[in-house]
N, C-alpha and C positions, 0 to 999 in steps of 0.2 A: 251829340252823336250817340246812336244806339247801335251796338253790335249784336246782330241777330245771326248767330252762326258765323259764316264766313263773309256775309254781305253786310257792309256798313250802310246805315241809313242816317242821313241828317234830317232833323226836324226843324222847321221854322214856323214862326207865327206871322201871318199876314194880318197886322192890326187894323188895316183899312177895310179888309174884307171879312175880318173876324173868322179866319179859317186856319186850320192846321195844315201845313204842307210837308211833303217829304221831298228831299233833294238827293239825287244820285250823285255821290261825290266824284265818280269817274266821268260822267257825262255833263254834270251840272244841270241836268233836266229836273224840273220840279213837277210835282203833281199834288192836286188838292186831295186831302184825306177827308175833310168835312168841316162843318161849322162848329165853332166853340159853343154855340147856343147862347142862352140868356145869361149864363154864369160867367161868360168870358167875353165881355164887350170890348175890351182893349188890352189884349195880352201883349206885354212888352218884354217879357223874358221867359226863357225856357231852361229847365235844368233836369237832367236825368240822373237818378241815383242807382241805376242798375236794375231797377224793378218798376219804377213809377216815373212818369213824365209829369213834372210840376210846371206850372205857369204862374206868372204874376199878372193879376188883373189890375191895371192902373186905372183908377176911377176918377182922377182929376182933382181940381181944387175943391177943398172942403169935404172930400169923401175919403173914406178909409180904403187903402189898397188891400187886395185879398190874395191869398195864396190859393191856387186851384190845382186840382189834379186833372190830367187830360187823358182820355182814352185814346191810345195810339191807333186803334182800328177805326174809330168813328170821328175823332176830333172833339167830341163832347167834353166840355169843361164842367167840373163840379167844385163848388166853393168848399174849400177845406177849412179856412179860417181867416179872420181879419188880422192884419199885422199889428193893430193896437199899439202904435207907436206915434207919439206926438213930438213936435219940435217945441222949443222953449216959448215960441210965440203963440202956441195953442193950435197950430195947423198940423195936419197929418203929414207924415213923410211921403215922399214921392219916389218910391223904389222902382227903377225901370230896367234893372238887369239882375239876374240871379245866376249862381253857379255853385255846384257842390265841390268842396275840397275835402276829400275823405268823406266823413259822415256829416260834415257841417255845411249848411246852406248859407251862402253869403249873398248880399245884395248891396247896391249902392244907392243912397238917397241923393237924388239930383238937386234937392232944395238946400241941403247942408253940405254936400260933397263928402258925406261920411259913410264909412263902411258899416253895414248892419249884419247881424246874424239872424237867421230865421229858423225857429224850431219847426222842423218838418213834421212833427207829430201833433202840433197845435196850431201852427201858423203864426204864432206870436213872434214879434221881432224885438231886437234890442240893439242899441248902438254898441259897436265893437271899439274898445279902447276909450280914451278920454273924450 
């Protein structure tokens, strides 16, 4: 959710249509902002840090997921960095949800059911805890 003055706006990712949406929390009405473009082919999670909307570009088996920034006026995604995190079997993590808690960006790897932290300045991820 992004608070712009007194009006709150919810942002959502349509990963089938590869588009950024806004949702009015009062009416539930959605509207298309725009396409993520080529950098956001399958956005599976969104997180707002108070200034920037981040997205997670889930790239599927054998490919590295990417942290992207998303222009809230156009929907255009820009690759910020690869997560650069591998599982013990040599496969990439599959992070599908992200959320800021304070200044820390967290995600969940669906392959190992583990919590990850993501550096919002580099896009690099690390497993949280053991």
